[in-house]
N, C-alpha and C positions, 0 to 999 in steps of 0.2 A: 345262217342259223338263227332260229327264233330265240328270243330272250325275254319271255313274258314275266318279268319280275314284278309287274303290277298285279298279277293274279293272286287272289286270296286262296291259300291252300284249303283243300277239303279235309277237315280234321276228323271226319266221322270214323275213320279207321286208323287214325294215327295214335301212337302212344309214345310221347316224347318227354324227356326231362324238362325241356324248356317250357312247354305249354301244359300238357296234361298232368304232369307231376305237380307243377307249381299251382295249378288251379285246384287240384285235390288237396295239396298241403295247406293252402290258405282257405279252402272252402269257398272260393270266390270264382264262380263261373264267368264273371265279367273281367277278370284280371287280364291285363295286357302284359306280356313278358318281354322285357328288353335285357334279360340277364344272361343266361347260358350262352356260351360262345359257339353257337352254330347258326345256320341260316334258316329262314322261313321259306327259302326258294327250293324248288326241286333240283336235285343234282342234274348235271348235264346229260342229255340223252345218250351220247356215246358211252358214258360210264354205265348207265342203266342197261344199255344193250350188251355191254361186255359182261356184266354180272349175269344177265339172262342167258347169254351164250355159254358161260361156264356151267351154270346149273343144268342147262339143256343137254349137256354131254352125259349127265347121269353118273359121273364118277368124280367124287370129291376127295380122293386120296392125296397123298403127298405129291405135290407138283414138281416137275422138272422146270427149272428157271430157264426160260428161252433167251436167246440172244436179243430178241426184240425188246425184252424188258430192259436190259442194260442199254440198248440203243435209245430207248425212249427217254431214259434219265439223261444220257449224254446229250441228246438233241435238245431237250428242254433247258438244261443248264447253259448250253451254248447259245440258244436263242435269247434267253431271258437275262443272262448275266455275262455272256462272252467268255465263259469258263469251260475250257476243254479238259475233260477227265477221261480216264479209262475206268468205266463204272464197274466192270467185272473185277478189276484189281483193287479198287479202293472203296467199295461199299459193302455194307452188311445190313440185314433187315432186323426188325423187331415187331412187337405187337402193339405199338403205340408210342407217341412221342415221349411221354414221361417214362415209359419203360426203357426206351433208348437212353434217356438221361440217367435213370437209376443205374443201368448197366455201365455207363461211362463213369459215374461216381464210384461204383464198386471197382472198376478197372484201374482208375487213375488216382484215386485218393484212398486214405485210410481214416478211421475214426480219429477225431481231433484235428484233422486238417482243416485249413481255412479256404473258403471259396468266396470270392468277391462277386456280389450281385449289384445291379443298379435298380434301385427302387424309385417310384412305385412300380411293382412288377407282379405278375400273376402269383397268387398265394402259394402255388405249388413249389415255387423256387425255394422259399424259406422252409416250407413244410418238409420237402424231400430231404433237405440238408439236415434239419433238426431230427427228423425221425430216423435218419441213418447215421447219427453221431458225428456229422460234419458241422463246422461252424460257419454260419452265414455272416459275411462282413459287408454291410451295406455301403454303397457309394451313391447317395441319392442324386438323381438327375436335377439339373437346374432349369427352372421355368422362366422363360423370357417372354416378351411381347410376341415374338415370332415362333414360339414353341419351345420344346425341350432340347437341351444340350447335355453333353457329358461334362462332369466336373473333373477335369484332368488334374487340377492342382491338388484336390483332396485325394484323388486316386493314387497319386505319387506317394502319398504318406501311408497308404494302407498295406502295401506289400511287406510281408514279414517272412522269415524262414519257414513258417508254417503254411504260407499261401501256396496252394498247388494248382488251383484253377481260377480262371476268370470266366464266369458264366454270362455270356452275352445273350441278349434277346434282339433279333434283327429280322424284320421290323419289331419294334418294341410294343408289347402289350402291357399296359392299356393306352399309352400316350400317343401311339400312332406315328412313330418316327422310323423311317427307313434310313439307317445311318449312311452318311455320305462317305465317299472314298477317303477324303482327307481325315475325317474323324476316325475311320477304321484303321488307317495307316498309323495315326498317332497312338491309338490304343494298342495296336499290334506291336509297335516299337517298344512301348512300355513293358508289355508282357514278355517280349523277347529279352529285354534288358534284365528283367528280374527272374527269368527262367520259369515263367508261369504259363501253363498250357491254356489255350482258349477253347472253351466248349460253347458253341453257338447254337441256340435254339432258333431256327429259321422257319418255323412252321407257318408263319404268316407271309412268307416271301412272295407268294403270288398276288397278294392283295395290296398292290402299290397303285397309287392314284396316277391317272394320265399325266405325263410330263415329268414323272419321277422315276427313279431306277432302284432296283434291288442289287446290292453288291455283296457277294459272299466274301467274308474276310480272308478266307483261304486262297481266293483268286488273285490277291494283290501282289504276291511275291513268292518265290520258292521257299523262303524262310518261314513265311506265315503259313504256307501250305503244310510244312513239316511240324508246325507248332499249334495246329488247330484240328478240331473235328466238328462237323456241322450235322445237326439233326434235322431231317426232313420228313414230311408226310404230305400226301395230297389232301388230308382231311379238312383243313380249314378253308383252303382255296376253292375246293370243289364240293363242299358240304358232304363229306363222307366220314364224319367222325365215328359213326357206328361201326365202320369196317375194322377199325383198330389195326392199322398197318403203318409202319414207319421204316426209315432207313437212315444210316449215317454215311457220311462221306469224309474220308481222311486219306491223304496221300502219304501219311507216315505209317510204314508197315508195322512199327512197334505198337502204335496206338491201336491199329486194326487188330493185331494179334491179341493184345490185352483185352480188347472189347469182346472178341470171339471167345476168349477163355472165360470171361464173366458170363456170356450167353450160355455157355455149356453148363454152368452151375445150375441153371434152371431148365436145362434141356431145351433151350430156345434156339439152339444152333442147328436143329434138324427139322426139316419140313417147314415150309412157309405157308402163310395164309393165301390160299388159292384165289380167293376173291380180291385180296389186297394187291396181288400181282397184276390181276386183270384191270383193277381200278387205276393203278398207277400208270400202266401202259396206255390205257385209253385217255386218261387225263392229260398226260404229257404229249401224246401224239395227236389228239383230235379235239382238244377243248380250248385252244388259244382264243378263238373268236368269242366263245361263250364267256371266258374269263375277262376279256377286254370289255365286253358289253356289261358284265357285272360291275366292274370297277367304275365305269362311266356312271352307272346307276347309283352305286354306293357313294361316289363323290358328290353327286347331286343331293343325296340324302344328308350328307355331312353339311353341305352348304345350307340346306333347309334348316337343319338343327342350329347351325351357327346364327343364321339370320333371325330365326324365331326367338331364340334365347336372348339375343341382343335387343330385340324390339319389345319383347313381352315379359322378360324376367330381369328387371333392373338389378344390377350388382352381380349377376351370374354371368358366366362366360364359357363358351365352348372353346377349348384350347386348339390352336392350329395343329393340323395333322397332314401327313402325306401318305398314309398307308393304314392298313387294317380296316375293319368295319365297325369301329367304335367311335363314339363321341365321348370325350373325357371332359366332364362338365365341372367347372370350378364354382362351388357353392360356399366358399369360405366367408362370404358376406353374411351368411345366416347366423343368428345368435344361438347355435346349437351344433351338436356333433353331426357328422354325416350319417352316422347310424340312426340317429333320431329322425333326420330328414328322410332317409330311405323308408323307415317304418311309417312315417307320415304319408309319403307318396303311396305306399301299399294300402294303407288303411283308408285314406281320404280320396285318392285319385284312382285306385285300383290299377296301379302300374307297378311293375317290378323292375328295379335297376340295381346295380351292384354298388355296394359301399366301398369307396376307395380306401378306407382305413385298414381293411384287411390285406391290402397290397403293400404294406410296409411303409417305411419312413417317406414322407412326402405325399401320402395318399389321403390322410385325414382332410375332410372338407371337400372331397371330390366324389363324384359318382360316375360310373361307367355305363353308357347306354349303347346297346347293340343296335346298329343301323341296318343290319342285313334282313330287312323286312319290306313288304310292299309300302309304298309311300303313303297310302291312305291310312295304314296302321300307324306309321310314324307320326303323321299329322294328328291323329286322334290322341296318341300318347303324349305328344307335346302339349296339346290343348289341355289334357287332364293335368299334366305337370304344372302348367301355368296357373291353373285355378288353385291347386294345392299350394304352390309356391306363394301365391298372393296371401294366403292365410298365414303362412309362416312369417312373412315379412311384416304382417300386421300384428303378430302376437307380441 
């Protein structure tokens, strides 16, 4: 299967948040966008073909969910994680990963309940909790020379009678950690001991670097399977964020029942996204080779960013990662906030990156750079960043 990730996309007929919106917002037609978390690459051909085939049938009414859809999920989880499930019995769909998570928050918690999160993490974690009357309790990750780890000592002190959920991100956005089995077992044992259910956002699970592995926490033991629910979507791994389709997996019938009851509140338990079903089946049945080639390419982009920053931006550092398509860049050496640095990069270098300060405790002084782009675009962006960075260090 061809994987032409070096090709520059033809933007004449595109209308995307990542590029067209940001260029219009800034009034800067030369802006290079490394912000919004989707890819500049075309989605894999089997997915595009599947969408076309559905549209060509001429009937877009409520779809019957075929056995092949459930079989695709089962086969994918078995191949990628060695996890055997009965997908028809333990999955339910939704219209996007954060809608899945909102539904679980509604089902499993009440206003005033505490939810532990590990920062820095996508801003939607704290925002969803705050906007829905839940209390976010941060357990900041620890940064070492070899990358990020969980702070289990601090975590042990955070559980209270009000703690109802531990909200895991696996792999973790933005720091790029696919949590290892021993880390997940230790986390799971703590949550079991304190009677806290694990909600795991695994939307980036396909984006693991060669030589590393994705492990679903629910796959590690029958006890953890009964104490967890995992949120999935093909959106990030296969560049289908605009399709808005997701599903959850839990082998606990009570959790699944409560989830479905919350779905019914919004009439989301009737009729699925006909294109989402087709995308999921095509992705999990026919795109393994494409995804493998993608992650080879993204890993090389991360190496390029690591080496470039080390050589040309003294004091800055790209943190080690084993997953996702982000470079998490440490700019704490600069005599200013990361917000000011981001504004400087946009104004002086015509590049857009994400300010880590908005991702919670431990994010200040860092920026997130999206690497899911052609290498020529990344090289140009890094060169622009170097020139702007040099002005900041001389200020």
